[in-house]
C-alpha positions in Angstrom: -144.9 72.7 86.6 -146.6 75.9 87.1 -144.1 78.6 86.5 -141.8 79.7 89.4 -138.5 80.6 87.7 -139.5 83.9 86.2 -137.8 85.5 83.2 -140.0 85.6 80.1 -143.7 85.1 79.3 -145.9 83.7 82.0 -149.1 82.1 80.8 -150.1 79.0 82.7 -149.3 80.8 86.0 -149.4 84.6 86.0 -147.5 84.9 89.3 -144.5 86.7 87.9 -146.6 89.7 87.1 -148.3 90.0 90.5 -145.8 92.6 91.7 -146.1 94.8 88.6 -147.9 98.2 88.9 -151.5 97.8 87.6 -150.9 99.4 84.2 -147.7 97.4 83.6 -149.5 94.2 84.6 -152.4 94.8 82.3 -150.1 95.6 79.4 -148.1 92.4 80.0 -151.3 90.3 80.2 -152.6 91.8 77.0 -149.3 90.9 75.3 -149.5 87.4 76.6 -153.0 87.0 75.3 -151.8 87.6 71.8 -149.9 84.3 71.9 -152.5 82.5 74.0 -155.9 83.9 73.1 -157.9 80.9 74.4 -156.2 80.4 77.8 -159.1 80.7 80.3 -156.8 81.3 83.2 -155.3 84.3 81.4 -158.8 85.6 80.6 -159.7 85.5 84.3 -156.6 87.6 85.2 -157.4 90.0 82.4 -161.0 90.4 83.6 -159.7 91.4 87.1 -157.2 93.8 85.7 -159.8 95.5 83.6 -162.0 95.8 86.6 -159.2 97.5 88.6 -159.0 100.3 86.1 -162.8 100.6 85.9 -163.4 99.1 82.5 -166.3 96.8 83.5 -167.4 96.1 79.9 -164.0 94.7 79.0 -163.9 92.8 82.3 -167.3 91.1 81.4 -166.0 90.2 77.9 -162.9 88.4 79.3 -164.9 86.8 82.1 -167.4 85.5 79.6 -164.7 83.9 77.5 -163.2 82.3 80.6 -166.5 80.8 81.7 -167.5 79.6 78.2 -164.1 77.8 77.9 -165.4 75.3 80.4 -162.9 75.9 83.3 -164.1 75.8 86.9 -164.4 79.3 88.1 -165.7 80.0 91.6 -167.4 83.4 91.0 -169.3 83.3 94.3 -166.2 83.3 96.4 -163.7 85.2 94.2 -163.7 88.7 95.5 -161.7 89.9 92.5 -165.1 90.2 90.7 -167.0 92.1 93.4 -167.2 95.1 91.2 -169.3 93.2 88.6 -171.9 91.7 91.0 -174.6 94.3 90.4 -174.4 93.8 86.6 -177.1 91.7 84.9 -174.4 90.1 82.7 -172.6 88.9 85.9 -175.7 87.0 87.0 -175.9 85.2 83.7 -172.2 84.2 83.9 -172.6 83.1 87.5 -175.3 80.7 86.5 -173.1 79.3 83.7 -170.1 79.0 86.0 -172.2 77.0 88.5 -173.0 74.5 85.7 -169.2 74.1 85.1 -168.6 73.6 88.8 -168.7 69.8 88.8 -167.6 68.2 92.1 -166.0 64.8 91.6 -164.3 63.1 94.6 -163.6 59.5 93.7 -160.0 59.3 94.8 -158.7 57.9 98.0 -155.5 58.8 99.8 -152.7 56.4 98.8 -150.0 57.8 101.1 -148.7 61.0 102.5 -145.3 62.5 103.2 -145.4 64.5 106.5 -142.5 66.7 105.3 -144.5 69.8 104.5 -141.6 71.9 103.1 -140.6 69.2 100.6 -142.5 71.1 97.8 -142.7 68.2 95.3 -143.4 68.6 91.6 -142.9 65.2 89.8 -143.9 61.7 90.6 -142.9 58.4 88.9 -143.7 54.7 89.4 -141.5 51.7 89.2 -143.6 48.6 88.5 -140.8 46.1 89.3 -140.3 47.2 92.9 -143.8 48.7 93.2 -142.3 51.9 94.5 -142.9 55.6 93.8 -140.4 58.4 93.4 -141.2 62.0 94.3 -138.9 64.9 93.5 -138.4 68.0 95.7 -138.0 71.5 94.4 -137.2 73.0 97.8 -134.9 70.3 99.2 -133.2 69.4 95.9 -133.6 65.7 96.3 -135.7 62.6 95.3 -137.7 60.5 97.8 -138.6 56.9 97.3 -141.9 55.6 98.7 -141.9 51.9 99.4 -145.0 49.7 99.0 -145.8 50.1 102.7 -146.0 53.9 102.2 -142.7 54.8 103.9 -140.6 57.6 102.5 -136.8 57.5 102.4 -134.1 59.4 100.4 -133.2 58.0 97.1 -131.1 61.0 95.9 -130.0 63.2 98.8 -130.0 67.0 98.8 -127.7 68.4 96.2 -126.3 64.9 95.4 -124.3 65.0 92.1 -125.1 68.7 91.8 -128.8 68.1 91.4 -130.9 71.3 91.7 -134.7 71.7 92.1 -136.3 68.5 90.8 -139.1 68.7 88.3 -140.3 65.9 86.0 -139.5 62.2 86.8 -139.8 59.1 84.6 -138.7 55.5 85.1 -137.0 53.7 82.3 -138.1 50.1 83.1 -135.8 48.5 80.5 -132.5 50.0 81.8 -133.8 50.4 85.4 -133.0 54.1 85.5 -134.8 57.0 87.0 -134.7 60.1 84.8 -135.1 63.5 86.4 -135.4 67.1 85.1 -133.6 69.7 87.2 -133.4 73.5 86.8 -131.8 76.4 88.7 -133.5 79.5 89.9 -130.2 81.3 90.3 -128.9 80.3 86.9 -131.8 80.3 84.5 -129.6 79.3 81.6 -128.7 76.0 83.4 -130.9 72.9 83.2 -130.1 69.3 83.3 -131.3 65.7 82.8 -130.1 63.3 85.4 -130.4 59.5 85.2 -129.9 57.4 88.4 -129.7 53.7 88.7 -132.7 52.3 90.5 -131.1 50.4 93.3 -130.1 50.8 96.9 -127.5 53.5 96.1 -129.2 55.6 93.5 -125.9 55.8 91.5 -125.7 58.5 88.9 -125.3 57.0 85.5 -125.9 60.1 83.3 -125.9 63.9 83.6 -126.6 66.0 80.5 -126.8 69.8 80.4 -128.9 71.6 77.8 -126.2 73.9 76.2 -128.0 75.8 73.5 -128.0 79.6 74.1 -130.6 81.3 76.2 -132.5 80.4 79.4 -133.8 76.9 79.9 -136.0 74.9 82.2 -136.3 71.2 81.5 -139.7 70.5 82.9 -141.0 67.1 82.0 -139.9 64.1 80.0 -140.7 60.7 78.5 -138.5 57.8 77.7 -139.1 55.3 74.8 -138.5 51.5 75.1 -135.3 52.1 73.1 -134.0 54.6 75.7 -134.7 57.7 73.7 -135.6 60.7 75.9 -137.7 63.7 74.9 -138.1 66.6 77.3 -140.0 69.9 77.4 -137.8 73.0 77.8 -140.4 75.5 79.2 -138.2 78.6 79.2 -136.8 77.8 75.7 -140.2 77.0 74.2 -138.9 73.8 72.7 -138.9 70.0 73.0 -135.5 68.5 73.0 -134.2 65.0 72.3 -131.5 62.8 73.8 -130.5 59.8 71.6 -130.2 56.4 73.2 -126.7 56.3 74.8 -126.2 60.0 73.8 -124.5 62.7 75.7 -126.0 65.8 74.1 -129.5 67.2 74.0 -130.6 68.2 70.6 -133.5 70.4 69.5 -136.5 68.4 68.2 -139.4 70.9 67.9 -139.8 74.6 68.6 -142.4 77.4 68.7 -144.1 76.4 71.9 -145.2 78.8 74.6 -144.0 77.4 77.9 -144.3 73.7 77.1 -144.9 71.5 80.1 -146.5 68.1 80.3 -145.5 65.5 77.7 -146.7 62.0 76.9 -146.3 59.2 74.3 -148.9 57.3 72.4 -148.9 53.5 73.1 -147.0 52.8 69.9 -144.5 55.6 70.6 -145.1 57.2 67.2 -146.7 60.4 68.6 -145.7 62.8 71.3 -148.4 64.9 73.0 -147.2 68.2 74.5 -149.1 70.7 76.7 -148.3 74.3 76.3 -149.8 77.7 77.0 -150.2 78.7 73.3 -152.1 75.9 71.7 -153.2 73.8 74.6 -152.3 70.3 73.3 -150.1 69.6 70.4 -149.2 66.3 68.6 -145.7 65.8 67.5 -144.7 63.0 65.0 -141.7 61.2 66.5 -140.2 60.3 63.1 -140.3 63.8 61.6 -141.0 66.3 64.4 -144.0 67.5 62.5 -146.1 69.7 64.9 -149.9 69.8 64.8 -152.1 71.6 67.4 -155.0 69.4 68.4 -158.5 70.8 67.8 -160.9 70.7 70.7 -164.7 71.2 71.1 -166.2 74.4 72.5 -166.4 74.3 76.2 -163.4 71.8 76.5 -160.3 73.6 77.8 -156.9 72.0 77.1 -155.1 74.8 78.9 -153.4 75.1 82.3 -152.1 71.5 82.0 -149.2 70.4 84.2 -148.9 66.6 84.3 -149.9 64.6 81.2 -150.4 60.8 80.9 -151.5 58.8 77.9 -153.7 55.8 78.5 -155.9 53.7 76.1 -156.4 56.4 73.4 -157.0 59.1 76.0 -154.9 61.8 77.7 -155.1 62.2 81.5 -154.2 65.7 82.6 -153.6 67.6 85.8 -154.9 71.1 85.3 -153.6 73.7 87.7 -153.2 76.9 85.7 -156.8 77.7 84.5 -159.6 78.0 87.1 -159.8 75.6 90.0 -157.4 72.6 89.8 -158.8 69.3 88.6 -157.8 66.1 86.9 -159.4 65.4 83.6 -159.5 62.8 80.8 -159.5 64.0 77.2 -161.2 61.6 74.7 -159.4 61.5 71.4 -160.4 60.5 67.9 -159.3 57.2 66.5 -156.3 58.8 64.7 -155.3 60.6 68.0 -155.2 63.9 66.2 -158.0 65.8 67.9 -159.9 66.1 71.2 -163.5 64.9 71.0 -164.6 65.3 74.6 -163.7 65.6 78.3 -164.4 63.7 81.5 -163.7 65.2 84.9 -162.0 62.6 87.0 -161.3 64.6 90.2 -162.3 68.1 91.1 -162.9 70.3 94.1 -161.1 67.9 96.3 -160.0 69.5 99.7 -156.7 67.6 99.4 -155.9 69.7 96.3 -153.2 72.2 97.2 -151.8 72.9 93.7 -151.8 69.4 92.3 -149.0 69.0 89.8 -148.4 65.7 88.1 -149.6 62.1 88.1 -148.2 58.6 87.5 -150.0 55.5 86.2 -149.7 52.2 88.1 -151.8 49.5 86.4 -155.4 50.7 86.4 -154.8 53.4 89.1 -153.7 57.0 88.6 -151.6 58.4 91.4 -152.0 62.1 91.7 -149.6 64.4 93.5 -152.4 66.3 95.0 -150.9 68.7 97.6 -147.5 70.1 96.5 -147.6 73.5 98.5 -146.1 74.9 95.3 -147.5 78.3 95.8 -145.4 78.7 99.0 -142.2 78.6 97.0 -140.6 81.8 95.7 -137.2 82.4 94.0 -135.8 83.3 97.4 -137.2 80.2 99.1 -140.4 79.5 101.1 -142.7 82.4 101.8 -142.5 83.3 105.6 -146.3 83.4 105.8 -146.8 80.2 104.0 -149.3 77.7 105.4 -148.1 74.3 104.5 -149.8 70.9 104.6 -148.6 67.3 104.4 -147.8 66.1 100.9 -150.7 63.9 99.9 -150.8 61.5 96.9 -154.3 60.4 95.9 -155.2 57.2 94.0 -158.0 57.3 91.4 -159.2 54.0 89.9 -159.6 54.4 86.1 
């Protein structure tokens, strides 16, 4: 999830600093860059801030780094860079940015939810019933979509004390739906919920992360044995819930706003997206943490949803440049990124795409979330909302 509950550093989504005075905002962005020097989205924001204070040379330096990172930057339409347009260096960067601007539209609409103010973030698939689950940040509930595309409540608003719903995962063995839930009013409170997949959506487990500090359980994975790992974005950690356990335990720390998380096919490795390193591999048996190297021009930043498939990582990028869905090729040992394929980009249905779920050979993308319309106090009064659209991309 792109960051909405503001309290500490903001990297994959610099929204929390939008209201700062220009000098304060620049200083905060510079501080953030010290822990995320290669984040292209951050470099773009810095370029604009330098331009506001009249430092065109510094703006060009940051803009060049952003373009060379390989993210999709629409320099022709972004008026934040108007002050650079007469510079020769800008013309060079504009040409390079156009080479990065690959348009790929191979998805088709799978279904839509006409509830514009739902503001969904997570999506999960149940292969047994062939149904999807979509969680709502704004309405604090979970919707089930039946095979015929009809949406109905699975968990009703505020049921069992659930708050804004983020990551969702199905445990196919126990037939449970796991959900991450946070609280914008109580940033120290974040929970994992498990609901029985059935007609009633009965609550079977509710676990609060109780370590000191602010927390936001953002996304999760479940092993075949029922072990749960979740990213705590505010806490900068990955936490673990043992099979049958009732307490979340620290597993790995030192992340900068960790977000998407996925397992390798053999469940030996965890892959975590964060704003500091991009993509990191965690050994499940030891918790050993290793950032994954990547080639020049391949950006692993701004990742929200993350899915592992056939020795590759499928990612929804919404925090660095224009949103897109990409496939990262990995080496045989699954320790480094060797290449990138753009699966979907510049799709008009993209209104802050967030996460994706795999169903057989198809990737279902939560394409229009309206996420930018949601603030801590609720929906922006001037927000222009669209239907929630889920796209299907054959892999």
